[in-house]
N, C-alpha and C positions, 0 to 999 in steps of 0.2 A: 840246687833248686831249694832245698830246705833252708839253706843259709840265707838265700835271698828272701824267702817268705818271712823268716824270723827277723831280718833287718827291717822289712816293711812294717811288720807288726810293732817292733820296738819304736820305729819312727812315729807311727800313728799313736802309740800309747804315750810317748813322750810329749807329742804335740797336744794330745788331749789333757795330759796332766798340766801342761803349761797354761792352756786355756782355763782349766779349772782353778789353777793357782791364781790367775788374774782375777777371776770371778770372786775368789774367796778373800781377796784383799779388802780390807775395811777402809772406808772413807772416814777420815778424821777431821777434815776441814774443807769447806767450799768457799770459793770467792767468785762473785759475779761482777763482770765489768760491763762495758758497752757492747752488748750482743756477743759476749764470749764468757766462758766459765773455765775455772781451774779447779781440779779436785786433787787434794793431798791424801795419800793412802798411808796406812800404818807402816808400810815398808820404807817410807820417806820419798817415794817417787811421786811425780806430779803428772797428771794428764790434762789435756786441754781440748776444747771444742769451740767452734764458732768463727766469728769475724777475726781477720788477721791482717788488715790493711797496713798496720804499723808494726807488724811482727810481735803483737802482744801475746801470741800463743807460745812463743819461745821455741819454735820447731825448725828454725834455720832459714825460713823464707817468709814471704808475705802473702802466700796463697791461703784462702779460707779453708777451714777443715770442717767437714760435715760428719765426722766420726771422732771419737776420742783418740787423741794422738799424744804420745809421751813427750813431755817437755825435755829439751836437751840439757839437763842439769848434770854436772859431772859427779855429784855426790848426793847422798840422802839429805833431805831438808826437814825442818820441824815446823815451819810456819810459812804461809803464803799470803799475799795481799795484792789488790789491784786498785787502780784509779783510772777511770775512763778507758784509755787504750794503752796503759802501762801496767807492769806487774813486777813483783819481786818475790824472792824466796830467801829465808834465813835458816841457817843450819844451827844445830845444837851448840856448836862451839863458837858461834858468832860470825861466821862467814856470810857475807851478803852478796846476792846475785840479783841483777836487775836486767830488764829487757822491755822492748815495746817502743811506744811513742817517745821520741827524744827531741822534739822541737825546741824545748826549753832546757835541754841538756840535763833533764832530771834522771836519765838512766845511764848516760855515759858522757864523759868529757870529750866530745867530738862534735863536728858539725853535721854528722849523719842524722837525718830526721827520724829514722827508724832503726832499732836494734833488734834484729829477729832472733838472735841467739843469746841466751843468758850469759852475761859477763860478770866476773867478780869485781865488785866495786870496792876499791880499797880506800878507806878513810885514812887520813894522815897518820903517820907513825904506826900504821898497821894495827890500830886498835880494834879489838873485837867489838862487834855490834850486838847490843842486847835487845834493842827495839828499833823498828824502822817504820816510818810513815811516809806514804807516797801520795802526793797531791797532783792537781792538774798542771801546776807550773813548777813545783819545787819538791825537794825531797829533804827529809830530816832523819838523822841517825843518832841514836843514843848509844854511847859507848860504855864499856865496862868501867871506865874511869868517871862515869856519871857526867860527862860533858855532852851536851846536845849540839850537834853540828847541822847546818843547813846549807844547801846548794841548789842551783837552778835559777829560777827567775821569780820576781814578784814576792819577795819576802817582806814587803813594805809594812804590812800590818803588825809586824813585830819590831818595828822601828829600824830594821835594816834597810839599806837602800836597795833598789832594784839592781840585781847583779848583772844585768845585761847579758845573761846566758853564760857567764863565766862562773864555774863552780868554786866560789870562794868559801872556804870552811870557816865559819865563825860560830862561837857559842851564842845560842839564841838568848836574848835578854829576857829574863823572867824576874819578877820582884821577890823581895823578902829572902835574900841570900846573904850568907856571911862568908861564902867561899868565892875566891877569885880564880877561876880555872886558867891554866896556862895554854895559850893557843899560839903556835908559831914562835915559841920561845918568849912571848910577851904576856904579862899579866893582863887578863881581860877584866876590866872594871865593871862590865855589864853584870847585873845581878842574876843569879841562877840558884835554885835550891840546892842544898847539899846532895840531894838524890831525887831523881824523877823516876817514878814507878811506871807511868803509862803515858803514851803520846798518841795524838791523832791530828788530822788536818781537816778544817772546814774551809772549802775552797782553797785558799792558799795561806790560811792562818793557822799556826801551830797552837796546839793546846797540850797541857800536861797536868799530871798530878804528882805532887811531891810526896815524899815518904811520911810527911807529917799530916797527910790527908788534905792538903790545900790544893785547890784546883786553880790553874792558870789558863786564861784564854780570853777571847773577845767578850767583853761585857759592855753594857751601855751603848754608846754611839761608836761601836767598833773600836773601843779603847781597850788596850791590854790591861788586865788587872787581876786581882786575886779574889777568890771566893772561898771562905773557910768552911770546911766540912769536918765532921768527926773523923779522926784518924782511922783509916781502913774502911771508911764508909763507901767510897766509890770504887767499883770493881771494873768498870768499863766506860770508855769514852766512845761516842759514835757521832759523826758529823755528816750532815747533809750539805746541800748546796749553800743554804743561808740560814741554817739552824743547827743547834747542838743538843745532844742528849747525853745524860749521865745515868748509868745504871748503878743502883746502890746494892750493898751486900744483902739487904733485906728484901730485894726484889721490887723496889720502887724506882721511879724516874724523876729526874729534873730535866725540864725542857725549856728552851728559850730561843729567841731569834725570829726569823720570818715565819708567818703563819698563813700565807696566801692560799695554800691548798689544805689547810687543816693539819699541818705537820705536828702541832703541839698537843693534839688530842684534848683540846680545851673546850670543844663544842662550839667554837666560834672561829672567826678569821682574824682576831686581834693579835697584832705583833706584841711579843713580850721581850722587854729589855732586861727584866729580872727573872731568874729561873723560876719556873712554875713547877711545884711539886705534885706528882701524880702517884697516888698509892694504889697498889694491886694486892691488898692484904688478903683477899679471898683466895687468890691463886697467884702468889708472887712470881715475878719474872726471873728467868734464868739467863736470857740472852736477848739482845736486840740487833737487828740488821737494818741499815739505813740506806735508802736510795736518794736521788737528788731531792725529791719532795714527798717521799712516802716512807713508812716505817713498818717493819714486821717485828713482832715481839714473841718470844717463846716462853711459855709459862713452865713452872716446875712440874706440872701434871701432864705436860706434853701437848698442850693446845698452842695454836698459833693465832695471834691477834694481829690486826692490820688497821691502818688509818692513813689519811693524807690523800695525795693525788691519786686518782684512779681513772684518768682519762683513757688509758689504754688497758684497763683491767689489770694493772700491775699488782693489785691487792688480791686477785683471785676470787673476787666476789661476783663477777659476771654482770654487774649492772652499770659500770662506767660512771658512777656517781662519786663525787668527793666524799670522804668519810671523815667526819670531824671528831668522832670518839671511837675507841677501839671496838672492832667487830671481829667475831670468830670466823676463821677460814675452815671450811669443812674438810677434814682428812679422815680416812677410814681407820687410822691407827695413831698411836702416840708418836710425836715427832721429837727427834733428838738433836738435829742440826738445822739451822736456817741460813740462807744467804740471799741477798737481793742486789740487783745491779740497776742499770739505767732502764732496761726494757724487759727484764725477765727475772724470775726468782726460782730457787731450788730449796727443797726441804727433804731431809733424810728421815725415814720412818724407823721405828723400833725394830722392824723386821729386816731392815737393810734395804728396803725399796726406796728408790729416789723418786720424788714427785717434783714436777716442774710446771710452770704456767707463764702466760703473757707471750711476748714476741718470740717468733721462731724463724726469722728470715734466714738464718744461717744454720738451721738444724740444731741450735743450742739446747733445745728441750729434749733432744734424743728420742723423738717419736717416729723417726723414719721418714719425716716429711718436713715441709716448711710452713705448715699451717699453725697459726697462733692458737693458744689455748686460753680460754677465759677463766677456767677453774683448774685446780691441780689435777695433773694427769701423770700416770706412772711412766717414768722414763726407762728406756732400754739402753743400758750401758754399752751394748754391742751394736746399737742401731747405726745405720749408714744411710745417708741421703744419696742414692745411687746417681741420679741425674739432676743436680740442683738447678733450679731456675736461674737464668742469668740476671745479675743485678747491675748491669751496665747499660748504657745507651748503645743500641746496635747500629747507629748511623751518625752522620755528621750533625753537630749542633750549630745552627746558624745564629741563634740568639739565646742569651742567658738573662734571666730576671731574678733578682734576689730580694726576698722580703724578710727583714730581720735575719734570722739564721736559716730560713728555708730558701731553697734554690729551685728554679724551674728552667728547663732546657727545651727550646723549640727546635725541632729537627727540620731537615730539608723537605721531608714528606708531609709536614704539617702536623706532626704529633708532638704532644707535650709530655715531658717526664719531670717529676718533682722528687726532691729528697729533703731530709731534715726532720725536725720535731713536727709531729702531726696532731698534738693535743688541742690545737685550736681549729682543726679542720683545714689547715692551710695547704695540705697536699692534694686535696680534691679527689681522694681515692675512696670516698664513701665511708671511711672509718677515721678514728683519731689515732691510728697507729703511726708511729714514726718509721722512717726508712733512711738508713745510712747511705744507700745507693739509689740512683734514680729509678723511679717507679712510674709506669705508664698511667696517665690520666685518661680514662675512656671518654671520647667525644665522638659524636656522630658526624661532624663536619671537620674538614681540614682547617687548621689554625694558621693564620697569616701573621699575627702579632700577639705579643704577650707583654703585660706591664705588671709591676709589683707595687703594692702598698705596704703598710707596716706588717700586717698579718694577713694580707690578701693577695690574690692574683686575679687579673682581668685579661681575658683573651678576646680576640676578634676573629670571626670565622670567615671563610671564603665567600659566604653568602652575605656578609655585612652585618651579621648579628653579633651582639656582645654578651659574653657569659663571664661570671666571676664566682669565686668561692673564698672561704676563710672566715675570719672573725669580723663581723660588721660592727663598727663602732661609729656612733654619730652619723648613722646612715651611710657609711663609707662605701657600701655595695649598691646603694640606690634602690633598695627594696622597702623603703619607708619603715625603718626601725630606729627609734631613738636609743633604745636600750641595746646592750650587746646581744648579738645572736650569731650562732655558728651555722655556716653553710658548708656541709661536708662534700657536696658534689657541685659541679658547675651548674649555675642557675642563670637563666636569661634575664638581662636587664631590659625593662620595658621602654623601648625607644621608638618614636614614630617614623623614623626614616632609616634608610640603609646607611651604614657607617663605613667609612673608609680609613679611619685612623683613631687610635686611642692614646691617651696620656694620663699617667697616674702619679700622685704623690702619696704621702703617708696615709692620708685620710680622705682624699677626694680624687675624682677622675673626670677627665674631659673626653668627649667623643665628637669627631668631625663627620658630618653627614655629607652625602653626595651633593646636596644643594649648597654646601658651604656653611651651613648652620653649625654652630657648636652647642653641645649639650653638656651640662656638668651636674654632678651629684656628690654628696658627701658632707664633710665638716664645713660649716660656715661661720665658725667662731671668729675668724679674722676677715670675714667678708670675701672669702675665696670664690664664692659662686657668683660674684658680681651682681647681686640683686639690689645693691644699695643699702642693705641692712646686714646685721649679723644673725638674723633669725633663722631658725631651723627650716629646711626645705624638705618636703616629703619625698620627692623623687627627682629624676633628671629635670633640670631647669634649662631652658633655652637662653643663651646669652644674647643680649641686645648690644652688639658691638658698634663702635663709631665708624669703623672701616672693616672690611673683610679680613679676618685673621687666617693666615695660612698654617700657623703652627702655634701650639701652646707649650709652655715649659713650667712645670709645677714646682712648688716649694711648700713648706709647712704653712706659711702665712701669706706670702706674696706669690702671685702668678705673673709670669711674663708672657706676652704674646708677640708674634712676629708676623708682619705683613709680607705679601709677595714682593714688595719693593725693598724689603730688608729693614723696615722701621720697627722699633721696639716700643711696646706699651706694657704698663704694669698696673696691677690693682691689688687690693687687700690691705692688711694692716701690718706694720713692722712688729714682729713678735717680741723682739728682745728690748725690754724697757731700758736697760742700761745703755744699749746702743742708741736708742731713740733719744735719751736725755743727754748723753755725754758726747755723741758724735754726730747725730743726724737730727738736730732739734727741729728742722723744718718738716720732718715726716710726722704728720698728725694722725690721730686715731680715726679721723673721719675720711681717710684716703681710701674709700671703698670703690670709687669709680675709676675709669681708665685714665692713665696719665702717660703721655708720650715722653720717651727718654731721648735726650739729645746725644747722638753719637757721630763721630767724624766720618764713618764709612758704612757700607752696607753690611748687615749682620745676617748670618745664616743659622746661628744657634745661640740660645741664651739659657741661663739658669740662675734663679734667685734662691739663695739659701737663707737660713735663719739670721745670718750676720752680713753676708756679702752678696754681690751680684757678679756674674761672669757672662760675657758675650763673645762669640767667635765671629770674626769678620770673614768676608769672602777671600781676602788676601792672606789669611792664616794668622792674623793678630788676635791674641786672646786678651780682651780688656777686662779689668776688674775695678770695682769700687764698692765702698761700704765701710763697715766697722773697722776692719783690719787694713783698709786701704784709704787712699784719698777719696774725698767726696765726689770728685769728678772722675770719669772713667780714664784709666791709664793702662798702657800696654803692659801685661804681666808676663807673657810668653809669646815667642814668635814661631812661624813656620808650623803652626798647629793644624792638623787635619780634623781632629775630633777631641772632645773631652767629656768625661763622665763624672758623676758625683755619687757617693754612697747613699743608701736609703736614709740614714740619719744626718746626712749633709755635713759630715766631719772629715771625709777623706776624698781625694780627687786624683784622677788620672788624666793625662793628656797624651794623645798620639800624634806625632809629627808626620809630615809628608814623607820623610825618609825612613819611616818605620820604627822610630825610637819611642820609648814610653817614659814619661815623667810622672812622679808621684809627689804630692804635697798634702799635708793635713795633720791630724791629731797625733800620729805616732812618730813625729819628728821633733827634735829639740827646737828647731826653727820651723814651725808648721807651714809657713808660707814662702819657703824657698824650695823650688822644685829639685828633686833628686832623681837621677836616671835609674831605671830598672833595666838590667842587662839580660837579654834573652839570646839564645843560640841562633836565632833567625830573625828576619825582618817581620814585624808584627803588622797585621792589616786591620784588626778590629780589637777593641777593648770593651769589657763589660764590668760594671761596678757591683760591689756587694758590701755587706756589713762585716768588716774584718777580713774580707777575702776579695781578690780580684782575678778575673779571667782575661787572658789575652790569646787571640787566635792568629797563628802564622799560616804559612802555606803547608807546612808539614804536620803540625800538631797544635793542640790547645794546651795552654799552660795555666797553672794556678799558683798564686803567691799570696800568703797571709800577710796582712799589714804589719804584724809583729815581726816579720822577717826583715822588713824594710830597715829598721834601726840596726839590726845585726849586720845587714849587708853594707851599711855605710862604712864599716871598718875596712873592708877589703874591696869595696865597690863591686861586689858580686852578690847576686841574690839567688836564693834557692827557688827552683821552679820544678814542676813535674808535669808530665803528660796526664791529662785527665779528661775523660768523657768525649772522646772524638771517634776513635775506631774501636770496633769490637775486639776484645782481647782473644 
């Protein structure tokens, strides 16, 4: 009996010591990605928390984690880093481990779109890696022989060709070199400094600092060049989505690039092609952390400054206003480490306390819940979200609408879910918060139809009322606003009749009333509202049509209408001047009134884009004419059941009567030659998006990125995955 008691006591004591040991481990580096965080401890271990859809937590699966979980690394590491949904770790002896999103093969040389377990990435000839930079599309490794290798996709801004997802190792061309490194046994004549001391990536453009203090990176009109600095002056490179920051040894900054959100701390929104110097002489900077469009800076006295985009309170200032000059974030103690990601930030205090703020959808702030924090809040490293709220659609989605990078799903019960960036109010959830998974939009009535504009969504209720939300540009929402205005929640459009159908393009919308009248509102720059002028219209305008229109089909500049008899009318102004002058000289700028189009058979659907027109006949013939086709309508594809066009009118899908899907558009070498997308079942419906397409079969809904199309051409197979149909 005594022996049993002693064993129990020893077990409890050892367990307690283990917990205490974990708590005593010191955090030495933090990396924040897209709704997930990595923490490197002084023991060389790494722990992760948050979103894990691409395996970015490195825990062996793709299930989200709502508590700190150890990353499955086989050995201790000395450095970590993240980019969007990918991550890496580097050991002291130069061994590199990568994991997470692998759609561009930036983490592993395989066709697997996700790598959930860290794998050792071996650069050719087993060279040790001294530095690593992970971008959205590509990866770069600097080896002990001072050669910089790049692999993945889209290395174009450093004059390398797009690698088409094949990891071809090449020395990145940098100017002012007298050394010709040997790659694959051949002398590489591309210039590279004798030694690079630091690297980073802006979007997919590599930047570096030579040992002579020279900076290499994008300058001017995205041209790779060299900017000379005093040797040893630059101590860190940090890159946002479209801007760059250099931290100097004296604690000052050089900033240049995009300034749309005040990223350059210049007090204005002016883009800078030449680096802008910003001194912090009163309290020099020790470190900087950069998000897509915002910056945190740590001073030597332990204060944290912030500026740039603040639509989601990512600056921790609680006011959601863009900050054009550095402002102090209030902390109760001195800060020693900072990190920021897409939607959340972490800061480590002198006492060892961790502070976190902004988005918390995946419990990444470690507060024990999923509530976002507008200001810094003390995180509990032992916290667990016991019953996380579901972040998926719990029922079948019968319709999908996509506005730019925001998506909306209309379910069978008439509910709407949205996902994506929310900084323009496009999600309709009463905040500017972004959501990586579908989130319910509260509506008092069931929704029967949803349409997308560029940054807007418009819905039709069962009562025949129309609501919309998002960024109103040129009165695109019909609420009489010439200037831009954000609508964060569904707002009713003032219409005099009950509506039965809605149609939207990027900046304008049409609504069909029970009486057969059509009402339109939005941008009239190209005469889209059929008023006979290009003047601004305050609200919904009633169309005076020559014959009753059964359907409208929108475009940026031209609108097409279809009668019950299958005749096609168009109005508006041809937007593309080159096409107007070189190919369609008969299209005049005064074509603001209705024109009938001569077609050989009855039409059931039509679409006018910025360059071309497509119409579908009742017999399944898809006709095309315009800039890329002959001036007279010609059959482009046969046996077509339906076709859809992306929001920016650059990509197309056609569904045939036998359930096959064809793609043509921007991402093909021959953009107007249809290529089949292969699915594991017969497809019954297709939905368009910007850079993404959905297809619904009898068993599941599938998603395919347009960038996968070109890769699939090699094997005639396309990557697909189940997405947003059944509750998991």
